[in-house]
C-alpha positions, 0 to 999 in steps of 0.5 A, a space after each residue: 339227724 335222728 329222730 329227736 333231733 339231734 346232729 347225729 355224731 360225727 365219724 372222724 372223715 367226716 369232722 375233717 370235712 366239715 372241717 375243712 368248710 367251716 376253715 374256706 368259710 371262717 377266712 377274713 376273704 372269703 367272709 368279704 369276697 363273697 359279701 362284697 359279690 352278693 351284690 353282684 357279679 364284680 370286675 377284678 380291680 373292682 373288688 380289690 378296690 371294694 374289698 379293703 385292705 386286701 393284696 392283690 396276690 390274696 385275692 386271688 388266691 381266693 376267688 381262686 379257691 371259690 371258683 374251685 371249691 363250686 362257690 364263686 364263677 370266672 368269666 371272661 368275656 374276648 376282648 382286647 383286653 379280655 374282660 374277667 367278670 366273678 359272680 357267686 353260683 347258687 351254692 355262693 349266694 346260698 352263704 349270703 345268709 350266714 355270713 352277713 347273719 355272722 357281720 352283724 351279729 359280731 358288728 352288734 358284738 364288738 363293743 361287749 368284746 373290747 369291754 372284756 379283752 379289756 378287763 381280761 388283758 386289766 387282769 391278766 397284767 395286774 397278775 403279771 404285776 404281782 407274780 414278780 
């Protein structure tokens, strides 16, 4: 930030990096997994049950990416079969506040967005009929 409190403009390489972070944070499964792990560590199958609609493949990829980014830890406990637990790191926990706030905002504004979409679609449909 500069002396006025405004953020300094990002150079192109910083924009690209910020874009990569936002792409990870904005991913549907990332948001759901981060939210779910906010309540404590879970095993893979627990997560799969608690994250509606996620496939085994998508959950595996999401967890690997979150681990690579330092947001999730994977702990293997030697046993038969091996026990694998996933938990948020400190960095991952720091995402809980904005992720949950965004989720609350979305829930609070779903009716307004639905109404706006209906208005738009109605106008677009009327416009396409008039264009014939």
